[in-house]
C-alpha positions in Angstrom: 64.4 -18.0 -6.5 63.7 -20.8 -3.9 60.0 -21.5 -3.3 60.0 -20.1 0.2 61.5 -16.8 -0.9 59.0 -16.6 -3.8 56.1 -17.0 -1.4 57.5 -14.3 0.9 58.0 -11.9 -2.0 54.4 -12.4 -3.1 53.1 -11.6 0.4 55.2 -8.4 0.6 54.0 -7.4 -2.9 50.4 -8.0 -1.8 50.9 -5.8 1.2 52.2 -3.0 -0.9 49.2 -3.1 -3.3 46.6 -0.4 -2.4 43.3 -1.6 -1.0 40.3 -1.3 -3.3 38.2 1.8 -2.6 35.2 1.3 -0.5 31.8 1.1 -2.3 30.1 4.4 -2.6 27.5 5.0 0.2 23.9 4.2 -0.6 22.0 7.4 -1.1 19.1 6.6 1.2 17.5 10.0 0.8 17.7 9.7 -3.0 16.1 6.2 -2.8 13.2 7.6 -0.6 12.6 10.4 -3.0 12.6 8.0 -5.9 10.0 5.7 -4.2 7.8 8.8 -3.4 7.9 10.0 -7.0 7.3 6.6 -8.3 4.2 6.1 -6.1 2.8 9.4 -7.3 3.4 8.5 -10.9 2.2 5.0 -10.8 -1.1 6.0 -9.0 -1.8 9.0 -11.3 -0.4 7.9 -14.7 -0.4 4.2 -14.3 2.4 1.8 -15.2 2.4 2.6 -18.9 2.4 6.2 -18.4 5.3 6.2 -16.0 9.0 6.3 -17.1 12.1 6.0 -15.0 13.3 9.3 -16.6 10.3 11.2 -15.4 10.5 9.7 -12.0 14.2 10.6 -11.8 13.4 14.2 -12.7 10.8 14.5 -10.1 13.0 12.9 -7.4 15.9 15.2 -8.4 18.3 12.4 -9.2 19.8 10.9 -12.3 18.1 8.1 -14.2 21.1 5.8 -13.8 20.6 6.1 -9.9 17.0 4.8 -10.3 18.3 1.7 -12.2 21.2 1.4 -9.7 18.6 1.1 -6.8 15.9 -0.8 -8.6 17.3 -2.4 -11.7 14.4 -1.7 -14.1 11.0 0.0 -14.3 9.4 -3.3 -13.2 11.7 -3.4 -10.2 10.9 0.1 -9.4 7.1 -0.6 -9.6 7.4 -3.6 -7.1 9.5 -1.6 -4.6 6.9 1.3 -4.9 4.1 -1.1 -4.3 5.9 -2.8 -1.3 6.3 0.7 0.2 2.7 1.7 -0.5 0.9 -1.4 0.6 3.1 -2.4 3.5 0.5 -1.1 6.1 -2.3 -3.3 4.5 -0.9 -6.1 6.7 -2.5 -4.5 9.7 -5.9 -5.7 8.4 -4.8 -9.3 8.8 -3.7 -9.0 12.4 -5.7 -11.1 15.0 -8.4 -9.1 16.9 -10.0 -10.8 19.9 -13.0 -8.4 20.1 -16.6 -9.5 19.4 -17.3 -9.9 15.7 -19.4 -6.8 15.2 -16.8 -4.6 16.9 -14.1 -6.2 14.6 -16.1 -5.3 11.5 -16.6 -1.8 12.7 -13.0 -1.3 13.7 -11.9 -2.5 10.3 -14.1 0.0 8.6 -12.6 2.8 10.7 -9.0 1.6 10.1 -9.7 1.5 6.3 -11.1 4.9 6.2 -8.2 6.5 8.0 -5.7 4.4 5.9 -7.0 5.5 2.6 -7.4 9.1 3.8 -3.7 9.0 4.5 -2.7 7.1 1.4 -5.3 7.7 -1.4 -2.7 6.3 -3.9 -3.5 2.8 -2.7 -7.2 2.8 -4.0 -5.9 4.7 -7.2 -3.4 1.9 -7.9 -6.0 -0.8 -7.1 -8.5 0.9 -9.5 -6.0 1.0 -12.3 -4.4 -2.4 -11.9 -7.8 -4.0 -11.1 -9.4 -3.1 -14.4 -7.7 -5.9 -16.3 -5.8 -9.1 -15.6 -2.0 -8.7 -15.5 1.0 -10.0 -13.7 1.1 -6.8 -11.6 -2.5 -7.3 -10.5 -1.6 -10.9 -9.5 1.4 -9.6 -7.5 -0.8 -7.2 -5.5 -3.6 -9.8 -4.9 -1.2 -12.6 -3.8 1.0 -10.4 -1.7 -1.3 -7.9 -0.1 -5.0 -8.1 -1.0 -6.3 -11.6 -0.9 -5.8 -12.2 2.8 -7.6 -9.1 4.1 -10.3 -9.5 1.6 -10.9 -13.1 2.7 -10.9 -12.1 6.3 -13.6 -9.5 5.7 -15.9 -11.8 3.7 -15.4 -14.6 6.3 -16.3 -12.1 9.2 -19.5 -11.3 7.3 -20.4 -14.9 7.0 -19.7 -15.5 10.6 -22.0 -12.7 11.5 -24.7 -14.2 9.4 -24.3 -17.7 11.0 -24.5 -15.9 14.4 -27.7 -14.2 13.4 -26.2 -10.7 13.5 -26.3 -10.0 9.8 -29.0 -10.6 7.2 -28.2 -13.8 5.4 -29.3 -12.3 2.1 -26.4 -9.9 2.0 -23.5 -11.2 -0.1 -20.4 -10.6 1.8 -18.2 -10.5 -1.3 -20.4 -7.6 -2.8 -20.5 -5.9 0.5 -16.6 -5.9 0.4 -16.5 -4.0 -2.9 -19.3 -1.7 -1.8 -17.2 -0.9 1.3 -14.0 -0.4 -0.7 -15.6 2.0 -3.0 -17.7 4.0 -0.5 -15.0 4.2 2.0 -12.3 5.6 -0.3 -13.9 7.6 -3.0 -14.1 10.9 -1.1 -10.3 10.9 -0.6 -9.7 9.9 -4.2 -11.6 13.0 -5.6 -10.6 15.7 -3.2 -10.6 18.4 -5.9 -14.2 17.4 -6.9 -15.4 17.3 -3.4 -14.0 20.9 -2.7 -15.1 22.5 -6.0 -18.6 21.0 -6.1 -19.8 21.4 -2.6 -17.0 22.9 -0.5 -15.7 19.8 1.3 -12.2 19.8 2.5 -11.5 16.2 2.2 -7.8 16.7 3.3 -8.7 18.0 6.8 -8.5 15.9 9.9 -12.1 16.9 10.9 -13.5 15.7 7.6 -11.7 12.4 7.9 -13.0 11.8 11.5 -16.5 12.9 10.5 -16.4 10.4 7.6 -15.2 7.7 10.0 -18.2 8.3 12.2 -20.5 8.2 9.2 -19.1 4.9 7.9 -19.2 3.4 11.3 -22.9 4.3 11.9 -24.0 3.3 8.5 -22.5 -0.2 9.1 -23.7 -0.5 12.7 -27.3 0.5 11.9 -27.7 -0.9 8.4 -25.7 -4.2 8.7 -26.3 -5.7 12.1 -29.6 -7.0 13.4 -28.3 -6.8 17.0 -26.0 -3.9 17.9 -25.6 -4.6 21.6 -22.2 -6.2 20.9 -20.9 -3.0 19.4 -19.3 -0.2 21.4 
């Protein structure tokens, strides 16, 4: 067959071949359920206590779908942490308010944040207990910047004469992290021991006021800057 006719025949044959089927649609609802189940498991059972099979069962999907979306348990953990810690970036946004107001606003934001997502502090407590690549991932990606901003704000307050220079900003940070989040991490204990409903909006807002006032009265020498 002449070359021209051969080329034409190939084009005709190609047109007759059926088009490959489109890729299956991404199950976004299934992916969201997997992430929600993974966040619960990683925060409650830790990395070692979590399996992709258990996450799949809780999410109501097959285990292969978990691997389809996330590749591996490590990939699932990273995706779950990215979902869980995404809002932490709000603590690094510029704030033009006076320094004392910035510190108090951060305290309020943090309490509301951990009240809504207690899994954050549970994960930090688990992963923060020992060095690991997972801890390094969380620190480098989400925690180092807001931690540094808080400590630097305390030092600036000390230089301005607003805060007692004897207070260590780094220790104050961890005091704040623990005191500001513990109530929402032990909601069952709070309710059973003393009748506190730590899941209610009223308790959350009362706790916000408590933390703000403790910081305002106990941290700053001069509170005229605060609102």
